[in-house]
N, CA, C and O of each residue as an XYZ file, in Angstrom:
980
protein
N       0.846     -1.191      0.000
C       0.000      0.000      0.000
C       0.886      1.248      0.000
O       1.857      1.320      0.753
N       0.563      2.204     -0.820
C       1.367      3.421     -0.933
C       1.237      4.251      0.332
O       0.138      4.435      0.854
N       2.355      4.747      0.817
C       2.346      5.549      2.031
C       1.764      6.929      1.748
O       1.985      7.514      0.688
N       1.022      7.425      2.714
C       0.458      8.764      2.588
C       1.580      9.794      2.700
O       2.488      9.657      3.520
N       1.501     10.809      1.875
C       2.534     11.840      1.879
C       2.514     12.604      3.200
O       1.452     12.976      3.698
N       3.710     12.834      3.764
C       3.816     13.623      4.990
C       4.544     14.921      4.683
O       5.113     15.083      3.604
N       4.525     15.830      5.621
C       5.165     17.118      5.378
C       6.679     17.017      5.486
O       7.403     17.460      4.595
N       7.158     16.426      6.592
C       8.602     16.401      6.806
C       9.015     15.043      7.370
O       8.456     14.582      8.365
N       9.980     14.416      6.740
C      10.446     13.097      7.143
C      11.935     13.141      7.476
O      12.719     13.802      6.794
N      12.305     12.432      8.527
C      13.711     12.249      8.870
C      14.164     10.900      8.340
O      13.554      9.875      8.643
N      15.223     10.895      7.554
C      15.784      9.674      6.991
C      17.152      9.439      7.631
O      18.035     10.293      7.553
N      17.320      8.283      8.261
C      18.579      7.931      8.916
C      19.234      6.808      8.119
O      18.784      5.664      8.194
N      20.287      7.106      7.358
C      20.917      6.095      6.516
C      21.756      5.134      7.351
O      22.440      5.548      8.286
N      21.699      3.851      7.008
C      22.428      2.853      7.794
C      22.921      1.740      6.879
O      22.414      0.619      6.910
N      23.907      2.067      6.074
C      24.493      1.054      5.202
C      25.321      0.083      6.036
O      26.119      0.508      6.871
N      25.135     -1.230      5.815
C      25.863     -2.215      6.603
C      27.353     -2.210      6.278
O      28.191     -2.309      7.174
N      27.675     -2.094      5.000
C      29.080     -2.118      4.601
C      29.771     -0.796      4.903
O      29.163      0.270      4.803
N      31.040     -0.873      5.273
C      31.846      0.321      5.497
C      33.301     -0.050      5.293
O      33.782     -1.026      5.869
N      34.002      0.715      4.481
C      35.385      0.369      4.162
C      36.350      0.769      5.272
O      37.389      0.130      5.441
N      36.027      1.819      6.035
C      36.952      2.297      7.059
C      36.686      1.707      8.441
O      37.623      1.514      9.216
N      35.427      1.418      8.761
C      35.076      0.858     10.061
C      33.901     -0.092      9.861
O      32.769      0.338      9.644
N      34.185     -1.375      9.934
C      33.166     -2.384      9.634
C      31.948     -2.252     10.546
O      32.083     -2.111     11.761
N      30.760     -2.300      9.946
C      29.478     -2.288     10.666
C      29.403     -1.159     11.710
O      28.911     -1.355     12.821
N      29.901      0.021     11.325
C      30.039      1.100     12.306
C      28.713      1.519     12.917
O      28.687      1.948     14.070
N      27.604      1.409     12.180
C      26.320      1.834     12.742
C      25.853      0.949     13.887
O      24.991      1.348     14.671
N      26.415     -0.247     13.989
C      26.078     -1.164     15.075
C      27.142     -1.192     16.165
O      26.972     -1.866     17.182
N      28.249     -0.458     15.959
C      29.298     -0.390     16.979
C      28.767      0.330     18.214
O      28.034      1.313     18.105
N      29.142     -0.168     19.384
C      28.604      0.387     20.619
C      29.337      1.649     21.057
O      30.566      1.712     21.053
N      28.550      2.648     21.433
C      29.045      3.871     22.060
C      28.188      4.077     23.304
O      26.965      4.182     23.205
N      28.809      4.134     24.451
C      28.028      4.285     25.672
C      27.053      3.135     25.881
O      25.998      3.310     26.490
N      27.412      1.953     25.372
C      26.585      0.771     25.559
C      25.435      0.620     24.579
O      24.661     -0.331     24.686
N      25.304      1.539     23.624
C      24.227      1.460     22.632
C      24.808      1.562     21.226
O      25.863      2.168     21.038
N      24.123      0.969     20.223
C      24.641      1.068     18.858
C      24.665      2.517     18.397
O      23.791      3.307     18.754
N      25.666      2.858     17.605
C      25.847      4.254     17.206
C      24.587      4.853     16.589
O      24.284      6.023     16.821
N      23.855      4.072     15.813
C      22.665      4.609     15.147
C      21.583      5.039     16.140
O      20.732      5.862     15.805
N      21.607      4.500     17.331
C      20.615      4.856     18.351
C      20.582      6.360     18.591
O      19.510      6.939     18.765
N      21.750      6.994     18.602
C      21.819      8.412     18.960
C      21.177      9.304     17.895
O      20.597     10.341     18.220
N      21.279      8.907     16.635
C      20.597      9.658     15.575
C      19.088      9.487     15.704
O      18.334     10.447     15.544
N      18.650      8.264     15.994
C      17.221      8.007     16.188
C      16.695      8.818     17.369
O      15.644      9.454     17.284
N      17.431      8.786     18.454
C      17.006      9.519     19.656
C      16.908     11.020     19.394
O      15.936     11.658     19.799
N      17.911     11.589     18.717
C      17.907     13.029     18.438
C      16.752     13.403     17.515
O      16.091     14.420     17.725
N      16.508     12.577     16.489
C      15.421     12.863     15.548
C      14.064     12.814     16.245
O      13.225     13.692     16.039
N      13.849     11.796     17.062
C      12.573     11.660     17.763
C      12.381     12.784     18.780
O      11.311     13.387     18.857
N      13.416     13.053     19.549
C      13.302     14.060     20.608
C      13.192     15.482     20.077
O      12.739     16.378     20.790
N      13.605     15.698     18.822
C      13.481     17.045     18.245
C      12.022     17.447     18.064
O      11.703     18.634     17.995
N      11.130     16.443     17.987
C       9.677     16.659     17.867
C       9.321     17.532     16.665
O       8.388     18.333     16.721
N      10.072     17.366     15.583
C       9.833     18.198     14.407
C       9.430     17.381     13.179
O       8.999     17.943     12.172
N       9.570     16.050     13.263
C       9.330     15.200     12.098
C       8.009     14.445     12.196
O       7.601     14.005     13.270
N       7.354     14.308     11.047
C       6.142     13.491     10.974
C       6.484     12.008     10.931
O       5.722     11.174     11.422
N       7.626     11.683     10.344
C       8.098     10.313     10.273
C       9.604     10.282     10.527
O      10.328     11.184     10.104
N      10.072      9.246     11.216
C      11.498      8.984     11.378
C      11.733      7.594     10.813
O      11.136      6.622     11.275
N      12.614      7.496      9.800
C      12.756      6.250      9.048
C      14.229      5.860      8.930
O      15.047      6.644      8.450
N      14.557      4.660      9.366
C      15.890      4.103      9.131
C      15.918      3.539      7.711
O      15.028      2.785      7.317
N      16.942      3.909      6.950
C      17.050      3.540      5.536
C      18.272      2.641      5.343
O      19.407      3.107      5.431
N      18.038      1.346      5.079
C      19.141      0.412      4.932
C      18.805     -0.692      3.949
O      17.638     -0.970      3.672
N      19.859     -1.319      3.425
C      19.680     -2.484      2.560
C      19.585     -3.772      3.369
O      19.197     -4.815      2.842
N      19.945     -3.696      4.665
C      20.035     -4.894      5.491
C      18.880     -4.965      6.481
O      18.618     -4.014      7.216
N      18.192     -6.105      6.490
C      17.002     -6.272      7.328
C      17.311     -6.210      8.818
O      16.398     -6.027      9.623
N      18.581     -6.360      9.206
C      18.909     -6.267     10.630
C      18.501     -4.912     11.190
O      18.178     -4.790     12.372
N      18.518     -3.887     10.325
C      18.158     -2.550     10.800
C      16.651     -2.374     10.968
O      16.204     -1.416     11.599
N      15.867     -3.295     10.405
C      14.431     -3.263     10.687
C      14.192     -3.605     12.156
O      13.275     -3.079     12.786
N      15.032     -4.497     12.694
C      14.932     -4.854     14.113
C      15.386     -3.698     14.991
O      14.812     -3.443     16.049
N      16.426     -3.002     14.536
C      16.889     -1.817     15.266
C      15.797     -0.750     15.280
O      15.519     -0.148     16.317
N      15.177     -0.519     14.114
C      14.108      0.478     14.015
C      12.949      0.120     14.940
O      12.417      0.977     15.647
N      12.571     -1.134     14.926
C      11.473     -1.586     15.780
C      11.833     -1.424     17.243
O      10.998     -1.014     18.049
N      13.076     -1.742     17.592
C      13.529     -1.625     18.989
C      13.358     -0.204     19.509
O      12.969      0.001     20.658
N      13.653      0.780     18.653
C      13.626      2.173     19.103
C      12.395      2.948     18.632
O      12.342      4.172     18.751
N      11.412      2.231     18.102
C      10.113      2.837     17.820
C      10.055      3.760     16.622
O       9.347      4.767     16.642
N      10.808      3.416     15.558
C      10.738      4.208     14.328
C      10.457      3.266     13.155
O      10.368      2.051     13.330
N      10.318      3.841     11.961
C      10.003      3.050     10.773
C      11.274      2.561     10.076
O      12.382      3.014     10.363
N      11.075      1.629      9.157
C      12.200      1.077      8.390
C      11.862      1.070      6.910
O      10.761      0.692      6.510
N      12.836      1.499      6.096
C      12.707      1.420      4.637
C      13.892      0.622      4.105
O      15.045      0.982      4.343
N      13.606     -0.463      3.381
C      14.667     -1.284      2.828
C      14.983     -0.820      1.409
O      14.197     -1.004      0.480
N      16.159     -0.215      1.276
C      16.569      0.262     -0.046
C      17.125     -0.888     -0.884
O      17.515     -1.928     -0.352
N      17.156     -0.691     -2.175
C      17.693     -1.699     -3.090
C      19.205     -1.822     -2.877
O      19.857     -0.834     -2.540
N      19.772     -3.017     -3.070
C      21.208     -3.244     -2.837
C      22.115     -2.306     -3.625
O      23.194     -1.952     -3.150
N      21.691     -1.895     -4.832
C      22.554     -1.022     -5.633
C      22.758      0.362     -5.022
O      23.693      1.074     -5.387
N      21.877      0.743     -4.088
C      22.021      2.038     -3.420
C      22.727      1.898     -2.071
O      22.693      2.808     -1.243
N      23.374      0.733     -1.862
C      24.061      0.503     -0.588
C      25.517      0.093     -0.784
O      26.160     -0.379      0.154
N      26.035      0.267     -1.984
C      27.432     -0.066     -2.240
C      28.325      1.103     -1.851
O      27.843      2.206     -1.591
N      29.623      0.856     -1.815
C      30.565      1.922     -1.463
C      30.668      2.981     -2.555
O      31.208      4.063     -2.323
N      30.150      2.672     -3.754
C      30.198      3.634     -4.861
C      28.867      4.358     -5.076
O      28.785      5.271     -5.898
N      27.836      3.962     -4.350
C      26.532      4.624     -4.487
C      26.647      6.080     -4.043
O      27.272      6.369     -3.023
N      26.052      6.991     -4.797
C      26.145      8.413     -4.496
C      24.954      8.867     -3.644
O      23.844      8.350     -3.760
N      25.224      9.838     -2.798
C      24.186     10.327     -1.881
C      22.974     10.871     -2.633
O      21.841     10.701     -2.182
N      23.200     11.525     -3.779
C      22.086     12.045     -4.580
C      21.104     10.926     -4.927
O      19.888     11.107     -4.855
N      21.650      9.763     -5.305
C      20.811      8.640     -5.708
C      20.040      8.071     -4.513
O      18.875      7.694     -4.637
N      20.700      8.017     -3.364
C      20.062      7.492     -2.152
C      18.885      8.383     -1.749
O      17.819      7.885     -1.386
N      19.082      9.691     -1.814
C      18.017     10.634     -1.449
C      16.857     10.532     -2.441
O      15.693     10.490     -2.042
N      17.177     10.493     -3.717
C      16.129     10.403     -4.741
C      15.308      9.124     -4.568
O      14.079      9.157     -4.631
N      15.987      8.009     -4.353
C      15.293      6.735     -4.147
C      14.359      6.812     -2.946
O      13.227      6.331     -3.005
N      14.822      7.407     -1.874
C      13.984      7.504     -0.673
C      12.758      8.374     -0.936
O      11.645      8.017     -0.550
N      12.963      9.506     -1.590
C      11.848     10.415     -1.866
C      10.790      9.733     -2.725
O       9.594      9.850     -2.459
N      11.237      9.023     -3.753
C      10.282      8.394     -4.670
C       9.456      7.303     -3.984
O       8.334      7.015     -4.401
N      10.004      6.709     -2.951
C       9.310      5.633     -2.247
C       8.727      6.055     -0.902
O       8.033      5.274     -0.251
N       9.002      7.268     -0.492
C       8.505      7.796      0.780
C       8.095      9.251      0.579
O       8.838     10.154      0.964
N       6.934      9.496     -0.014
C       6.529     10.861     -0.366
C       6.516     11.804      0.843
O       5.980     11.478      1.902
N       7.117     12.972      0.654
C       7.137     13.999      1.702
C       7.451     15.336      1.040
O       7.902     15.385     -0.104
N       7.208     16.410      1.767
C       7.520     17.744      1.246
C       8.972     18.119      1.506
O       9.616     18.780      0.691
N       9.474     17.681      2.664
C      10.848     17.973      3.065
C      11.465     16.688      3.604
O      10.834     15.966      4.376
N      12.693     16.409      3.197
C      13.422     15.266      3.740
C      14.657     15.775      4.462
O      15.382     16.628      3.949
N      14.891     15.248      5.657
C      16.096     15.575      6.421
C      16.929     14.314      6.593
O      16.427     13.280      7.033
N      18.175     14.409      6.251
C      19.135     13.313      6.425
C      19.766     13.509      7.794
O      20.536     14.452      7.981
N      19.461     12.646      8.753
C      20.035     12.723     10.098
C      21.149     11.691     10.176
O      20.895     10.487     10.138
N      22.366     12.162     10.284
C      23.511     11.288     10.097
C      23.900     10.549     11.376
O      24.201     11.186     12.386
N      23.899      9.209     11.348
C      24.290      8.459     12.541
C      25.769      8.578     12.874
O      26.186      8.204     13.971
N      26.568      9.093     11.948
C      27.996      9.260     12.217
C      28.291     10.493     13.068
O      29.453     10.820     13.311
N      27.231     11.180     13.525
C      27.386     12.310     14.459
C      26.618     11.998     15.736
O      25.602     12.635     16.011
N      27.086     11.023     16.525
C      26.315     10.565     17.682
C      26.207     11.574     18.818
O      25.363     11.410     19.699
N      27.043     12.617     18.823
C      26.990     13.604     19.897
C      26.086     14.786     19.545
O      25.996     15.746     20.310
N      25.430     14.723     18.415
C      24.470     15.753     18.018
C      23.217     15.657     18.884
O      22.725     14.561     19.154
N      22.708     16.795     19.313
C      21.547     16.814     20.199
C      20.252     17.075     19.431
O      20.261     17.531     18.287
N      19.147     16.773     20.096
C      17.832     17.059     19.521
C      17.657     18.549     19.273
O      17.044     18.946     18.283
N      18.190     19.372     20.163
C      18.064     20.823     19.997
C      18.773     21.291     18.732
O      18.292     22.196     18.050
N      19.902     20.688     18.419
C      20.625     21.082     17.207
C      19.889     20.626     15.954
O      19.854     21.341     14.952
N      19.303     19.439     16.014
C      18.502     18.972     14.877
C      17.333     19.929     14.646
O      17.062     20.336     13.516
N      16.647     20.279     15.735
C      15.513     21.200     15.625
C      15.975     22.563     15.114
O      15.322     23.160     14.258
N      17.091     23.051     15.633
C      17.605     24.349     15.194
C      17.941     24.369     13.720
O      17.664     25.350     13.031
N      18.540     23.287     13.227
C      18.889     23.205     11.811
C      17.639     23.246     10.936
O      17.608     23.945      9.923
N      16.607     22.493     11.330
C      15.393     22.442     10.519
C      14.602     23.749     10.608
O      13.967     24.153      9.634
N      14.636     24.399     11.744
C      13.979     25.713     11.859
C      14.690     26.744     10.991
O      14.048     27.609     10.394
N      16.019     26.649     10.920
C      16.795     27.532     10.044
C      16.431     27.273      8.584
O      16.269     28.212      7.804
N      16.305     26.009      8.219
C      15.924     25.616      6.861
C      14.609     26.274      6.456
O      14.488     26.811      5.355
N      13.634     26.228      7.347
C      12.316     26.814      7.053
C      12.361     28.340      7.081
O      11.808     29.002      6.202
N      13.012     28.882      8.080
C      13.075     30.341      8.233
C      13.720     31.015      7.029
O      13.275     32.074      6.586
N      14.776     30.390      6.500
C      15.514     30.968      5.375
C      14.905     30.618      4.025
O      15.397     31.073      2.992
N      13.849     29.821      4.016
C      13.216     29.420      2.765
C      14.148     28.643      1.850
O      14.187     28.880      0.643
N      14.904     27.706      2.435
C      15.919     26.981      1.673
C      15.318     25.811      0.902
O      14.249     25.304      1.239
N      16.029     25.401     -0.133
C      15.704     24.186     -0.869
C      16.683     23.062     -0.535
O      16.365     21.882     -0.679
N      17.865     23.443     -0.091
C      18.872     22.462      0.328
C      19.723     23.086      1.426
O      19.950     24.296      1.449
N      20.191     22.223      2.343
C      20.957     22.723      3.485
C      21.907     21.641      3.969
O      21.606     20.450      3.886
N      23.048     22.065      4.470
C      24.012     21.135      5.055
C      24.650     21.799      6.269
O      24.871     23.010      6.276
N      24.947     21.000      7.298
C      25.543     21.565      8.509
C      27.059     21.701      8.349
O      27.707     20.930      7.641
N      27.590     22.706      9.032
C      29.024     22.993      9.017
C      29.473     23.295     10.442
O      28.651     23.502     11.335
N      30.781     23.316     10.639
C      31.334     23.818     11.894
C      32.285     24.949     11.553
O      32.788     25.026     10.432
N      32.532     25.816     12.502
C      33.446     26.938     12.267
C      34.779     26.663     12.940
O      34.834     26.278     14.108
N      35.851     26.865     12.186
C      37.199     26.666     12.699
C      38.015     27.929     12.446
O      38.200     28.334     11.299
N      38.496     28.543     13.509
C      39.393     29.686     13.359
C      40.822     29.166     13.417
O      41.453     29.129     14.473
N      41.306     28.768     12.256
C      42.632     28.169     12.143
C      43.196     28.544     10.777
O      42.447     28.695      9.812
N      44.511     28.695     10.697
C      45.144     29.044      9.436
C      45.008     27.882      8.455
O      45.361     26.748      8.780
N      44.500     28.159      7.262
C      44.261     27.114      6.267
C      44.932     27.431      4.944
O      45.014     28.587      4.529
N      45.416     26.373      4.284
C      45.937     26.506      2.930
C      45.169     25.547      2.032
O      44.684     24.508      2.480
N      45.068     25.910      0.761
C      44.441     25.056     -0.243
C      45.319     25.063     -1.469
O      45.571     26.112     -2.062
N      45.787     23.875     -1.852
C      46.710     23.732     -2.982
C      47.931     24.638     -2.822
O      48.405     25.258     -3.774
N      48.418     24.690     -1.584
C      49.642     25.433     -1.301
C      49.469     26.930     -1.137
O      50.452     27.646     -0.945
N      48.223     27.425     -1.208
C      47.985     28.866     -1.100
C      47.123     29.171      0.119
O      46.209     28.410      0.438
N      47.411     30.293      0.811
C      46.641     30.645      2.011
C      45.183     30.949      1.686
O      44.877     31.571      0.669
N      44.305     30.510      2.549
C      42.870     30.732      2.367
C      42.390     31.937      3.169
O      41.654     32.775      2.648
N      42.800     32.030      4.434
C      42.264     33.085      5.308
C      43.352     33.848      6.052
O      43.114     34.390      7.131
N      44.551     33.886      5.468
C      45.638     34.672      6.048
C      46.599     35.076      4.936
O      46.534     34.545      3.828
N      47.484     36.010      5.233
C      48.436     36.482      4.230
C      49.857     36.081      4.563
O      50.238     36.029      5.732
N      50.646     35.797      3.529
C      52.040     35.406      3.732
C      52.948     36.609      3.970
O      53.999     36.475      4.597
N      52.555     37.775      3.479
C      53.392     38.972      3.593
C      52.823     39.921      4.643
O      52.770     41.136      4.448
N      52.399     39.331      5.764
C      51.844     40.108      6.867
C      52.340     39.538      8.181
O      52.865     38.425      8.227
N      52.171     40.309      9.257
C      52.430     39.766     10.591
C      51.509     38.570     10.802
O      50.334     38.617     10.441
N      52.035     37.514     11.380
C      51.259     36.283     11.563
C      50.014     36.568     12.397
O      50.110     37.013     13.540
N      48.861     36.309     11.821
C      47.591     36.652     12.462
C      47.297     35.729     13.632
O      47.586     34.533     13.587
N      46.721     36.299     14.675
C      46.241     35.484     15.792
C      44.993     34.727     15.344
O      44.196     35.241     14.559
N      44.831     33.514     15.843
C      43.708     32.690     15.388
C      42.360     33.351     15.646
O      41.436     33.201     14.846
N      42.235     34.092     16.771
C      40.948     34.725     17.068
C      40.589     35.848     16.103
O      39.448     36.309     16.073
N      41.574     36.288     15.309
C      41.311     37.352     14.334
C      41.042     36.819     12.930
O      40.734     37.590     12.021
N      41.157     35.520     12.750
C      40.966     34.933     11.427
C      39.489     34.828     11.063
O      38.640     34.641     11.935
N      39.193     34.947      9.785
C      37.854     34.621      9.291
C      37.714     33.109      9.380
O      38.538     32.392      8.813
N      36.699     32.600     10.070
C      36.577     31.152     10.238
C      36.359     30.437      8.908
O      35.669     30.942      8.023
N      36.958     29.258      8.784
C      36.623     28.366      7.679
C      35.468     27.494      8.162
O      35.279     27.323      9.366
N      34.693     26.940      7.220
C      33.468     26.225      7.597
C      33.410     24.857      6.904
O      32.694     24.697      5.915
N      34.138     23.896      7.402
C      34.071     22.554      6.801
C      32.710     21.897      7.044
O      32.060     22.145      8.060
N      32.299     21.068      6.109
C      31.042     20.328      6.256
C      31.181     19.298      7.377
O      32.247     18.713      7.567
N      30.086     19.085      8.117
C      30.049     18.005      9.099
C      28.944     16.996      8.792
O      28.964     15.884      9.322
N      27.980     17.365      7.946
C      26.962     16.433      7.433
C      26.006     15.888      8.502
O      25.261     14.949      8.224
N      26.009     16.447      9.706
C      25.186     15.863     10.776
C      23.696     15.965     10.465
O      22.926     15.064     10.798
N      23.290     17.062      9.826
C      21.925     17.210      9.298
C      22.032     17.784      7.895
O      22.753     18.754      7.663
N      21.307     17.175      6.959
C      21.174     17.729      5.622
C      19.696     17.704      5.284
O      18.976     16.817      5.744
N      19.234     18.643      4.500
C      17.794     18.705      4.214
C      17.547     19.228      2.805
O      18.340     19.989      2.252
N      16.418     18.793      2.242
C      16.027     19.207      0.895
C      14.520     19.370      0.809
O      13.760     18.633      1.437
N      14.108     20.346      0.021
C      12.706     20.446     -0.358
C      12.520     19.494     -1.537
O      13.130     19.673     -2.591
N      11.686     18.494     -1.355
C      11.671     17.362     -2.284
C      11.258     17.741     -3.702
O      11.774     17.172     -4.664
N      10.355     18.674     -3.847
C       9.920     19.076     -5.181
C      11.089     19.631     -5.987
O      11.252     19.314     -7.165
N      11.904     20.468     -5.332
C      13.070     21.048     -5.997
C      14.120     19.982     -6.275
O      14.715     19.944     -7.352
N      14.337     19.118     -5.292
C      15.346     18.062     -5.454
C      15.004     17.155     -6.639
O      15.852     16.894     -7.492
N      13.762     16.679     -6.686
C      13.356     15.757     -7.757
C      13.467     16.425     -9.122
O      13.929     15.809    -10.083
N      13.041     17.685     -9.207
C      13.110     18.400    -10.484
C      14.561     18.491    -10.967
O      14.849     18.214    -12.131
N      15.468     18.880    -10.072
C      16.870     19.026    -10.461
C      17.516     17.671    -10.768
O      18.310     17.551    -11.701
N      17.170     16.663     -9.981
C      17.760     15.336    -10.177
C      17.338     14.751    -11.527
O      18.161     14.219    -12.273
N      16.058     14.859    -11.822
C      15.557     14.280    -13.074
C      16.037     15.066    -14.289
O      16.059     14.533    -15.399
N      16.412     16.297    -14.096
C      16.944     17.110    -15.192
C      18.442     16.889    -15.387
O      18.919     16.776    -16.517
N      19.196     16.826    -14.254
C      20.658     16.823    -14.336
C      21.340     15.536    -13.871
O      22.506     15.303    -14.189
N      20.617     14.698    -13.119
C      21.230     13.489    -12.573
C      21.918     13.721    -11.244
O      22.558     12.815    -10.711
N      21.795     14.926    -10.701
C      22.316     15.263     -9.374
C      21.485     16.415     -8.818
O      20.867     17.170     -9.570
N      21.477     16.541     -7.491
C      20.640     17.609     -6.919
C      21.007     17.945     -5.482
O      20.216     18.568     -4.775
N      22.196     17.543     -5.038
C      22.550     17.741     -3.631
C      22.448     19.211     -3.227
O      21.935     19.525     -2.153
N      22.927     20.098     -4.072
C      22.861     21.533     -3.799
C      21.860     22.163     -4.762
O      22.230     22.902     -5.675
N      20.600     21.859     -4.542
C      19.552     22.326     -5.454
C      18.913     23.604     -4.925
O      18.820     23.813     -3.716
N      18.474     24.453     -5.848
C      17.743     25.654     -5.470
C      18.542     26.564     -4.552
O      19.749     26.742     -4.720
N      17.857     27.126     -3.593
C      18.494     28.028     -2.623
C      19.171     27.184     -1.534
O      18.501     26.471     -0.788
N      20.503     27.274     -1.453
C      21.280     26.444     -0.533
C      21.769     27.254      0.658
O      22.194     28.399      0.507
N      21.707     26.655      1.839
C      22.186     27.309      3.046
C      23.049     26.385      3.880
O      23.066     25.172      3.673
N      23.772     26.981      4.835
C      24.699     26.243      5.681
C      24.434     26.610      7.135
O      24.390     27.787      7.494
N      24.258     25.592      7.960
C      23.906     25.818      9.360
C      25.056     25.356     10.252
O      25.520     24.222     10.140
N      25.511     26.243     11.140
C      26.650     25.952     12.005
C      26.210     25.189     13.252
O      25.286     25.599     13.955
N      26.887     24.074     13.511
C      26.598     23.270     14.701
C      27.804     23.289     15.636
O      28.853     23.844     15.310
N      27.636     22.679     16.791
C      28.676     22.680     17.821
C      29.839     21.757     17.459
O      29.758     20.954     16.529
N      30.914     21.896     18.217
C      32.076     21.026     18.019
C      31.699     19.569     18.255
O      32.189     18.681     17.557
N      30.829     19.316     19.237
C      30.441     17.946     19.533
C      29.639     17.343     18.387
O      29.870     16.199     17.996
N      28.702     18.109     17.850
C      27.921     17.621     16.715
C      28.805     17.404     15.505
O      28.521     16.555     14.660
N      29.880     18.178     15.425
C      30.792     18.078     14.295
C      31.791     16.946     14.398
O      32.637     16.785     13.519
N      31.705     16.155     15.466
C      32.594     15.003     15.622
C      32.062     13.859     14.768
O      31.032     13.273     15.100
N      32.739     13.535     13.686
C      32.274     12.534     12.726
C      32.987     11.203     12.964
O      34.213     11.158     13.059
N      32.221     10.133     13.059
C      32.803      8.810     13.292
C      33.114      8.146     11.951
O      32.213      7.772     11.201
N      34.397      8.010     11.674
C      34.830      7.355     10.441
C      35.740      6.159     10.721
O      35.746      5.173      9.984
N      36.506      6.273     11.803
C      37.471      5.228     12.127
C      37.351      4.827     13.594
O      36.627      5.454     14.367
N      38.071      3.776     13.961
C      37.961      3.254     15.321
C      38.365      4.295     16.357
O      37.741      4.380     17.415
N      39.397      5.088     16.076
C      39.818      6.091     17.051
C      38.734      7.147     17.286
O      38.624      7.687     18.387
N      37.923      7.447     16.239
C      36.798      8.369     16.411
C      35.755      7.760     17.351
O      35.180      8.444     18.197
N      35.530      6.468     17.179
C      34.580      5.746     18.021
C      35.034      5.766     19.478
O      34.230      5.980     20.386
N      36.309      5.546     19.688
C      36.870      5.562     21.041
C      36.694      6.941     21.681
O      36.305      7.048     22.844
N      36.979      7.979     20.921
C      36.865      9.344     21.447
C      35.416      9.670     21.806
O      35.157     10.262     22.854
N      34.468      9.289     20.943
C      33.052      9.552     21.225
C      32.586      8.795     22.454
O      31.818      9.317     23.262
N      33.056      7.554     22.594
C      32.683      6.741     23.754
C      33.172      7.399     25.040
O      32.442      7.458     26.029
N      34.404      7.891     25.023
C      34.956      8.560     26.201
C      34.211      9.855     26.496
O      33.969     10.182     27.658
N      33.847     10.594     25.450
C      33.089     11.835     25.625
C      31.752     11.562     26.304
O      31.373     12.240     27.259
N      31.041     10.552     25.788
C      29.729     10.221     26.356
C      29.852      9.802     27.813
O      29.020     10.183     28.637
N      30.865      9.032     28.138
C      31.071      8.607     29.524
C      31.338      9.801     30.428
O      30.842      9.868     31.553
N      32.130     10.744     29.923
C      32.428     11.945     30.701
C      31.175     12.784     30.926
O      30.940     13.284     32.027
N      30.364     12.935     29.861
C      29.160     13.767     29.958
C      28.064     13.113     30.786
O      27.204     13.802     31.335
N      28.091     11.778     30.878
C      27.033     11.070     31.597
C      27.287     10.983     33.105
O      26.414     10.556     33.860
N      28.482     11.387     33.538
C      28.777     11.365     34.964
C      27.873     12.328     35.716
O      27.433     13.338     35.166
N      27.604     12.019     36.947
C      26.746     12.864     37.779
C      27.304     14.281     37.835
O      28.460     14.492     38.204
N      26.477     15.240     37.466
C      26.915     16.632     37.448
C      27.614     17.032     36.166
O      27.926     18.205     35.960
N      27.864     16.043     35.290
C      28.503     16.347     34.019
C      29.973     16.713     34.180
O      30.558     16.534     35.248
N      30.552     17.220     33.121
C      31.964     17.591     33.137
C      32.173     18.863     33.957
O      31.403     19.817     33.846
N      33.212     18.865     34.774
C      33.545     20.043     35.574
C      34.966     20.477     35.264
O      35.894     19.669     35.277
N      35.124     21.769     34.985
C      36.445     22.329     34.702
C      37.250     22.398     35.989
O      36.795     22.943     36.995
N      38.454     21.837     35.942
C      39.330     21.866     37.102
C      40.717     22.348     36.685
O      41.107     22.239     35.522
N      41.462     22.892     37.674
C      42.791     23.431     37.399
C      43.830     22.791     38.321
O      43.500     22.238     39.369
N      45.062     22.881     37.912
C      46.165     22.501     38.774
C      46.142     23.387     40.017
O      45.737     24.547     39.944
N      46.570     22.851     41.147
C      46.532     23.595     42.409
C      47.346     24.888     42.352
O      47.064     25.826     43.099
N      48.355     24.950     41.472
C      49.152     26.161     41.350
C      48.368     27.322     40.738
O      48.738     28.481     40.926
N      47.295     27.027     40.012
C      46.505     28.092     39.404
C      45.853     28.955     40.466
O      45.783     30.175     40.319
N      45.373     28.332     41.538
C      44.741     29.095     42.625
C      45.754     29.957     43.333
O      45.459     31.093     43.702
N      46.955     29.423     43.528
C      48.009     30.217     44.173
C      48.378     31.416     43.313
O      48.605     32.514     43.821
N      48.436     31.189     41.981
C      48.771     32.274     41.080
C      47.698     33.356     41.106
O      48.011     34.542     41.001
N      46.435     32.954     41.245
C      45.340     33.917     41.297
C      45.435     34.788     42.538
O      45.205     35.996     42.491
N      45.785     34.139     43.666
C      45.907     34.911     44.914
C      47.130     35.809     44.885
O      47.138     36.891     45.472
N      48.187     35.335     44.179
C      49.424     36.113     44.127
C      49.336     37.305     43.233
O      50.309     38.048     43.098
C-alpha cells in the first residue's frame, strides 16, 4: 500500500558495509549502537512526521522496531561503497513521499535534539531548498599550497582574528523534495539544489565517526558527559596560588 505523503520526514541512513570501520552503525558507544543516537535526536526534536531508518540490510528493521521508528529497505545497488548520496536521497523520496526530507547522520552521535531542531527551523526560516551543517574553525588554512584566510606577507595573524573556515560536518542535511526531484531528473544530481544554506553546529555535533579512534573518542566523551553533574572544569593547584598572588 502506498504511504500517505507527509510534510517532513527524517531519513537515517544505515548502510551495513563500510570500508573504514566495519558495521560502524552497530558499533557500541556508551553501551548502545551508534545509530541509536541519531534516532534519539530525531525523535526528541519533535519536528518530524516520520522517522525512518534507511538500509539495505534487514537487521536494521529490528533496530528500528527496537527504538520505535520506521524502516525502509533500499535496493542493494544504493548501498554499495560507490553509491552516491544524490541517488540514495532520490530513491527515498520516490518511495517515501514527503515535502521535506532531512538526512540525520548516525555518524554524528553527539548531536543533540536541539541542534537537529535548530537546523530544521533555520531551513524553514531561510526558505531553503537544500541545506548542510558545518562547523566553524578559526585556524590558518591553505588550499593547494595557497593561504585561504591569512596572508604570507603580513604579521602572523592570531587565530581569534581569522575569518573562520566552515568545513562540512553532514550531521543534518535537508532538501525540499519538489526542488530536489526536479533538479535530479533534469541533471542526474541535486545535492545543492535551489536556494542552498549552511547551518553551524557545535564542536560535539561536528565530531564525525569514520574510524575506530573516532569511536573511542566519542565513547569517552559520552562517559564523561554522563557522569553525575557532568563535566567540571578543574585546574592545577598552582593556578589558585597564582590567582591569589
